C-alpha positions as CSV (number, residue, x, y, z in Angstrom):
1,X,-120.0,-63.6,-191.6
2,X,-120.2,-62.4,-188.0
3,X,-123.5,-64.1,-187.4
4,X,-122.2,-67.3,-189.0
5,X,-119.1,-67.3,-186.9
6,X,-121.2,-66.7,-183.7
7,X,-123.5,-69.5,-184.7
8,X,-120.5,-71.9,-185.2
9,X,-118.9,-70.9,-182.0
10,X,-122.2,-71.3,-180.1
11,X,-122.7,-74.7,-181.7
12,X,-119.2,-75.9,-180.8
13,X,-119.7,-74.6,-177.2
14,X,-123.0,-76.3,-176.8
15,X,-121.7,-79.6,-178.2
16,X,-118.7,-79.3,-175.8
17,X,-121.0,-78.8,-172.9
18,X,-123.1,-81.8,-173.9
19,X,-120.0,-84.1,-174.4
20,X,-118.4,-83.0,-171.2
21,X,-121.6,-83.7,-169.1
22,X,-122.1,-80.1,-168.1
23,X,-125.7,-80.3,-169.3
24,X,-126.4,-83.2,-166.9
25,X,-127.6,-81.6,-163.6
26,X,-126.9,-84.9,-161.7
27,X,-123.3,-84.9,-162.8
28,X,-122.9,-81.2,-161.9
29,X,-124.5,-81.7,-158.5
30,X,-122.2,-84.7,-157.9
31,X,-119.2,-82.4,-158.8
32,X,-120.5,-79.8,-156.3
33,X,-121.0,-82.4,-153.5
34,X,-117.6,-82.2,-151.9
35,X,-118.7,-83.8,-148.7
36,X,-120.5,-86.8,-150.4
37,X,-120.0,-88.8,-153.5
38,X,-117.8,-86.2,-155.2
39,X,-117.3,-86.7,-159.0
40,X,-114.1,-84.8,-160.0
41,X,-114.6,-85.3,-163.7
42,X,-115.9,-81.8,-164.4
43,X,-112.8,-80.4,-162.8
44,X,-110.8,-82.1,-165.6
45,X,-113.2,-80.6,-168.1
46,X,-112.6,-77.1,-166.6
47,X,-108.8,-77.5,-166.5
48,X,-108.9,-78.7,-170.1
49,X,-111.0,-75.7,-171.2
50,X,-108.5,-73.4,-169.5
51,X,-105.6,-75.1,-171.2
52,X,-107.3,-74.7,-174.6
53,X,-108.2,-71.1,-174.0
54,X,-104.8,-69.8,-172.8
55,X,-103.2,-69.5,-176.3
56,X,-106.2,-67.7,-178.0
57,X,-106.6,-65.3,-175.1
58,X,-102.9,-64.5,-175.0
59,X,-103.1,-63.7,-178.7
60,X,-106.3,-61.7,-178.3
61,X,-104.8,-59.5,-175.6
62,X,-102.1,-58.4,-178.1
63,X,-104.6,-57.5,-180.9
64,X,-106.7,-54.3,-181.3
65,X,-109.3,-56.0,-183.5
66,X,-110.7,-59.5,-184.0
67,X,-110.2,-61.8,-187.0
68,X,-113.5,-60.4,-188.3
69,X,-112.3,-56.8,-188.0
70,X,-114.3,-55.9,-184.9
71,X,-112.7,-54.2,-181.9
72,X,-111.4,-56.5,-179.2
73,X,-113.6,-56.4,-176.1
74,X,-111.5,-58.0,-173.4
75,X,-112.4,-57.0,-169.8
76,X,-109.7,-54.8,-168.2
77,X,-111.2,-54.4,-164.8
78,X,-109.3,-56.4,-162.2
79,X,-110.5,-55.3,-158.8
80,X,-113.1,-57.1,-156.8
81,X,-116.2,-55.2,-155.8
82,X,-119.5,-55.9,-154.0
83,X,-121.3,-56.3,-157.3
84,X,-118.9,-58.9,-158.6
85,X,-118.9,-60.8,-155.4
86,X,-122.7,-60.6,-155.0
87,X,-123.3,-61.7,-158.6
88,X,-120.8,-64.6,-158.2
89,X,-122.6,-65.7,-155.0
90,X,-126.0,-65.6,-156.7
91,X,-124.7,-67.5,-159.7
92,X,-123.1,-70.2,-157.5
93,X,-126.2,-70.6,-155.4
94,X,-128.3,-71.0,-158.5
95,X,-125.8,-73.4,-159.9
96,X,-125.8,-75.4,-156.7
97,X,-129.6,-75.5,-156.4
98,X,-130.4,-76.3,-160.1
99,X,-127.3,-78.2,-161.1
100,X,-127.2,-76.2,-164.2
101,X,-125.9,-72.8,-165.5
102,X,-127.0,-70.7,-168.4
103,X,-124.9,-72.3,-171.2
104,X,-126.0,-75.8,-170.6
105,X,-129.6,-74.6,-169.9
106,X,-129.7,-73.3,-173.5
107,X,-128.1,-76.6,-174.7
108,X,-130.8,-78.8,-173.1
109,X,-133.8,-76.6,-173.9
110,X,-134.5,-78.9,-176.9
111,X,-134.7,-82.0,-174.7
112,X,-138.2,-80.9,-173.7
113,X,-137.6,-81.1,-169.9
114,X,-139.9,-78.6,-168.2
115,X,-137.2,-77.9,-165.7
116,X,-135.0,-76.4,-168.4
117,X,-137.8,-74.0,-169.4
118,X,-138.4,-73.0,-165.8
119,X,-134.7,-72.3,-165.4
120,X,-134.6,-70.2,-168.5
121,X,-137.7,-68.2,-167.5
122,X,-136.1,-67.6,-164.1
123,X,-132.8,-66.6,-165.7
124,X,-134.5,-64.2,-168.1
125,X,-136.5,-62.7,-165.3
126,X,-133.2,-62.1,-163.4
127,X,-131.7,-60.5,-166.4
128,X,-134.7,-58.2,-166.8
129,X,-134.6,-57.3,-163.1
130,X,-130.8,-56.6,-163.4
131,X,-131.4,-54.3,-166.4
132,X,-134.2,-52.4,-164.6
133,X,-132.0,-52.0,-161.5
134,X,-129.1,-50.8,-163.6
135,X,-131.2,-48.2,-165.4
136,X,-132.5,-47.0,-162.1
137,X,-129.0,-46.9,-160.6
138,X,-127.6,-44.8,-163.5
139,X,-130.3,-42.1,-163.3
């Protein structure tokens, strides 16, 4: 049941990204181009997503376990640190260069665009590098 619910949630998320235009690098880059031909439509998508998420997140914070019986894993850390800021900057730079972030990249993999595969390879390489650095840091 857990895998089925994860699959359904991922499918809904991917469909939402596609319908919202988040998997279209041109639309994303137009949203990020504040000084040029700015396209604010993705801002409405983000505000809508926040509006939809508020009620379930409020409910989840009050629970000790999920609907499937697993422990809730809501982040509790609130302070900004150099790792969070650095990671956010790297994410933003990558998003600005490629016009795509990890969720939409997975959603457009099946389109056959070689750029999506290059992006995914670079993302996976970054994840492996992070894992290696974390292991080294903890020892």
